[in-house]
C-alpha positions in Angstrom: -20.7 -25.4 20.6 -18.6 -22.3 19.8 -19.1 -21.0 16.3 -16.2 -20.5 13.9 -17.0 -16.7 13.9 -16.3 -16.3 17.6 -13.4 -18.7 17.4 -11.8 -16.7 14.7 -12.1 -13.6 16.9 -10.9 -15.3 20.1 -7.8 -17.0 18.7 -6.1 -13.8 17.5 -6.9 -12.0 20.7 -5.6 -15.0 22.8 -2.5 -15.3 20.6 -1.6 -11.6 20.9 -2.1 -11.6 24.7 -0.1 -14.8 25.1 2.6 -13.6 22.9 3.0 -10.3 24.8 2.8 -12.2 28.1 5.6 -14.6 26.9 7.6 -11.6 25.8 7.3 -10.1 29.2 8.5 -13.3 30.8 11.5 -13.4 28.5 12.3 -9.8 29.4 12.2 -10.7 33.1 14.4 -13.7 32.6 17.1 -11.5 30.9 16.9 -8.8 33.6 14.8 -6.2 31.7 11.7 -4.4 33.0 8.8 -5.6 30.8 6.5 -2.7 31.9 9.1 -0.1 30.8 9.7 -2.1 27.7 6.1 -2.2 26.6 5.6 1.5 27.5 8.6 2.3 25.3 7.2 0.2 22.5 3.8 1.9 22.7 5.3 5.4 22.8 7.5 4.5 19.9 4.5 3.5 17.9 1.8 6.0 19.0 3.6 8.4 21.3 3.4 11.5 19.1 2.2 12.3 15.6 5.5 11.4 13.9 5.6 7.9 15.4 1.9 7.5 14.6 2.6 8.5 11.0 5.5 6.0 10.8 3.3 3.3 12.2 0.7 3.9 9.5 3.4 4.0 6.9 4.7 0.6 8.0 1.1 -0.7 8.2 0.3 0.2 4.6 2.4 -2.5 2.8 1.5 -5.0 5.5 -2.2 -4.7 4.7 -1.6 -5.4 1.0 0.8 -8.4 1.6 -1.6 -9.7 4.2 -4.4 -9.5 1.7 -2.3 -11.3 -0.9 -1.7 -14.2 1.4 -5.2 -14.2 2.8 -6.8 -14.2 -0.6 -4.7 -17.2 -1.7 -5.5 -19.0 1.6 -9.2 -18.6 1.1 -8.9 -20.5 -2.1 -6.7 -23.2 -0.5 -3.4 -22.0 -1.9 -0.3 -20.9 0.0 1.3 -18.0 -1.8 4.6 -17.9 -0.1 5.9 -15.9 -3.1 4.4 -12.6 -2.0 8.0 -11.4 -1.3 9.0 -11.8 -4.9 5.8 -10.2 -6.1 6.5 -7.2 -3.8 9.9 -6.9 -5.4 8.7 -7.0 -9.0 5.9 -4.6 -8.2 8.3 -2.2 -6.6 10.6 -2.3 -9.6 7.8 -1.9 -12.1 6.4 1.1 -10.2 9.8 2.8 -10.0 10.5 2.0 -13.6 7.3 3.8 -14.7 7.9 6.6 -12.2 11.4 7.3 -13.5 10.9 6.9 -17.3 7.4 8.1 -18.1 6.6 11.8 -18.6 2.9 12.4 -18.0 0.6 14.5 -15.8 -0.2 13.0 -12.3 -3.7 11.9 -13.2 -2.1 9.6 -15.8 1.3 8.9 -14.4 0.4 7.8 -10.8 -2.5 5.4 -11.8 -0.3 4.0 -14.6 2.6 3.3 -12.2 0.2 1.6 -9.7 -1.5 -0.4 -12.5 1.9 -1.6 -13.9 3.0 -2.6 -10.4 -0.2 -4.6 -9.9 0.3 -6.3 -13.3 3.9 -7.2 -12.5 2.8 -8.8 -9.3 0.0 -10.5 -11.1 2.4 -11.9 -13.7 4.6 -13.2 -10.9 1.6 -14.9 -9.4 0.4 -16.2 -12.7 3.5 -18.4 -13.3 3.0 -20.6 -10.2 -0.8 -20.6 -10.7 -0.4 -21.9 -14.2 2.1 -24.6 -13.2 -0.2 -25.6 -10.3 -3.3 -25.8 -12.5 -1.8 -27.4 -15.6 1.0 -29.7 -14.2 0.1 -30.0 -10.5 3.4 -28.4 -9.4 3.1 -27.3 -5.8 2.8 -23.5 -5.5 5.1 -23.3 -2.4 8.1 -24.8 -4.3 7.6 -22.5 -7.4 7.0 -19.3 -5.4 10.0 -19.9 -3.2 12.2 -20.2 -6.3 10.5 -17.1 -7.9 11.4 -15.0 -4.8 15.1 -15.5 -5.6 14.5 -14.9 -9.3 12.8 -11.7 -8.5 15.5 -10.5 -6.1 18.5 -11.1 -8.4 16.8 -10.2 -11.6 15.7 -6.9 -10.1 19.3 -6.2 -8.9 20.5 -6.8 -12.5 17.9 -4.6 -14.0 18.7 -1.7 -11.6 22.4 -1.9 -12.4 22.3 -2.6 -16.1 19.0 -1.2 -17.4 17.7 1.6 -15.2 21.2 2.9 -14.3 24.8 2.7 -15.4 26.2 0.3 -12.8 24.6 2.3 -9.9 23.3 0.7 -6.8 20.0 2.6 -6.8 17.6 4.2 -9.3 16.9 7.8 -9.8 14.1 9.3 -7.7 10.6 9.0 -9.3 9.0 12.0 -10.8 6.7 14.0 -8.5 3.8 13.2 -10.8 4.1 9.5 -9.8 4.6 10.0 -6.1 2.1 9.0 -3.4 3.8 11.4 -1.0 1.4 13.8 0.8 2.4 17.2 2.1 -0.6 17.6 4.3 -0.2 14.1 5.8 3.5 14.8 6.4 2.7 18.1 8.1 -0.1 16.5 10.1 2.4 13.8 11.4 5.5 16.0 12.0 7.0 15.1 8.7 6.8 11.4 8.9 6.8 9.3 5.7 3.0 8.6 5.9 1.5 8.8 2.4 -1.7 8.3 0.4 -1.0 4.6 0.1 -2.9 3.9 3.3 -6.2 4.9 1.6 -5.4 2.6 -1.4 -4.6 -0.3 1.0 -8.0 0.1 2.8 -9.7 0.2 -0.6 -7.9 -3.0 -1.6 -9.2 -4.6 1.6 -12.8 -3.6 0.6 -12.2 -5.0 -2.8 -11.0 -8.3 -1.4 -14.0 -8.5 0.9 -16.3 -7.8 -2.0 -14.8 -10.4 -4.3 -14.7 -13.1 -1.6 -18.1 -12.5 0.0 -20.3 -10.8 -2.6 -19.5 -12.3 -6.0 -19.9 -15.7 -7.7 -16.2 -15.7 -8.4 -15.5 -15.5 -4.6 -18.0 -18.3 -4.0 -16.2 -20.5 -6.5 -12.8 -19.7 -5.1 -13.8 -20.6 -1.6 -15.5 -23.8 -2.9 -12.3 -24.8 -4.7 -10.4 -24.1 -1.5 -12.6 -26.3 0.6 -12.8 -29.2 -1.9 -11.6 -28.9 -5.4 -12.9 -32.4 -6.4 -16.4 -31.6 -5.3 -16.1 -28.2 -7.0 -15.1 -29.9 -10.3 -18.0 -32.3 -9.9 -20.3 -29.3 -9.5 -19.1 -27.8 -12.8 -16.6 -25.3 -11.6 -13.4 -24.8 -13.5 -10.8 -25.6 -10.8 -7.8 -24.8 -13.1 -9.2 -21.3 -14.0 -9.9 -20.5 -10.3 -6.4 -21.5 -9.2 -4.8 -19.3 -11.9 -7.2 -16.4 -11.1 -6.5 -16.7 -7.4 -2.7 -16.5 -7.8 -3.1 -13.6 -10.3 -5.3 -11.5 -7.9 -3.1 -12.5 -4.9 0.0 -11.4 -6.9 -1.6 -8.1 -7.8 -2.2 -7.2 -4.1 1.5 -8.0 -3.4 2.6 -6.0 -6.4 0.7 -3.0 -5.1 2.5 -3.5 -1.8 5.7 -3.0 -3.6 4.5 0.2 -5.2 3.7 1.6 -1.8 7.4 1.4 -1.0 8.6 2.6 -4.5 6.1 5.4 -4.9 5.5 6.3 -1.3 8.1 5.5 1.3 11.3 5.7 -0.6 10.6 7.1 -4.1 13.3 4.8 -5.6 14.7 1.3 -5.5 18.0 0.1 -4.2 20.1 -3.0 -5.1 19.5 -5.4 -2.2 21.4 -8.4 -0.9 18.3 -9.8 0.9 14.6 -9.7 1.0 12.5 -6.8 2.4 10.5 -9.4 4.4 7.2 -7.6 3.6 5.9 -10.7 1.9 7.0 -13.1 4.6 5.5 -10.8 7.3 2.3 -10.8 5.3 1.9 -14.5 6.1 1.8 -13.7 9.8 -0.6 -10.8 9.2 -2.9 -13.1 7.2 -2.8 -15.8 9.9 -3.4 -13.3 12.7 -6.2 -11.7 10.7 -7.9 -15.0 10.2 -7.7 -14.4 6.4 -10.4 -11.8 6.8 -10.2 -8.3 5.2 -11.0 -6.4 8.5 -8.8 -8.8 10.4 -5.9 -8.2 8.1 -6.1 -4.5 8.6 -6.1 -4.8 12.4 -3.3 -7.4 12.3 -1.2 -5.2 9.9 -1.7 -2.3 12.3 -0.4 -4.4 15.2 2.6 -5.6 13.2 3.3 -2.0 12.1 3.2 -0.8 15.6 5.5 -3.6 16.8 8.0 -3.0 14.1 8.1 0.8 14.5 7.7 0.8 18.3 10.6 -1.7 18.7 13.0 1.0 17.5 12.3 3.0 20.7 12.9 0.1 23.1 16.7 0.1 23.2 16.9 3.9 23.9 14.0 4.3 26.3 14.1 0.9 28.2 17.4 -0.7 27.3 15.5 -3.6 25.8 17.0 -5.0 22.5 14.5 -4.5 19.6 15.2 -8.1 18.5 12.9 -9.1 21.3 10.0 -7.8 19.2 10.8 -10.4 16.6 10.6 -13.1 19.3 7.2 -11.7 20.4 6.0 -11.8 16.8 7.2 -15.3 16.4 5.4 -16.3 19.5 2.2 -14.7 18.3 2.5 -16.6 15.1 3.1 -19.8 17.0 0.0 -19.4 19.1 -2.1 -18.6 16.0 -0.7 -21.7 14.3 -1.7 -23.6 17.4 -5.3 -22.8 16.9 -6.5 -26.4 17.6 -4.7 -26.3 21.0 -6.3 -22.9 21.7 -9.7 -24.3 20.7 -9.3 -27.2 23.1 -8.3 -24.9 26.0 -11.2 -22.6 25.4 -13.7 -25.4 25.1 -12.3 -27.1 28.2 -12.6 -24.0 30.3 -16.1 -23.5 28.9 -17.0 -27.1 29.8 -15.8 -26.5 33.4 -17.9 -23.4 33.6 -21.0 -25.2 32.5 -20.4 -27.9 35.1 
């Protein structure tokens, strides 16, 4: 019988392969050359130091939003509100970055901390409602996404500026920008945030797999009634899960505010970093290392897609179709398990 460990490895690989193969078939059906299309995509993601830097820059927030979703999943919760937590974390980081005057060793950590706290607060609300009143976290987090979006727009226009559509640039002392990383990657927007994202992945792994808290969170995720019977505080663990999950997503927002852009702009729609984090977590099997690898794949697809129209004449919207297909095959894990076991059974015969 195939172990869950090997199954969790095979499903993402099979899903990515099948998604790319399906994308190639779609390209052929619409008259495009899939080989040229994928070569253009790869070159657009890794073809030179600039594209590589941009891929890592795009990967950075994906790691953190993927960790946010994965952490909640491990405790049996669906934090679809990572998008709103990204937004409030972005705003909080920029707010501190533009209004506080302090040396970098105080200013930058403070901005990161406040961003994490803002995301944690946005996660605390649905966690509290779930734990105390049984309100489903999906409903609350969807609503809070919109609250975050429109509240942030109002704060930018009426508090941080005088009716402007974007904030001032953050102070250099709050910036994650790195001159040597920019020079190394031909002046891409790669910044120090990638190191913080990897550290966050290590933190998630440590909490989940090496602490009593992580054991309790997983136990509650598997069966909250048995956990309660065993003496665990189900309500406390639900709230803690959403707080920690929100903190990861808030940090993802700070990567954009302190690293990529250095400010925040009024937006009419979502950044989709939080929603893409759902796909990253699913593809990464809710595992810290898996999330990093999945985030790198999604970062490469998003950045590389920009090269496809110019180099191969393939519309970059096709990459969104490929990503959707990959998610579909990941979500169809039971079907994939059946196919793998069926082929394995034939091999044994």
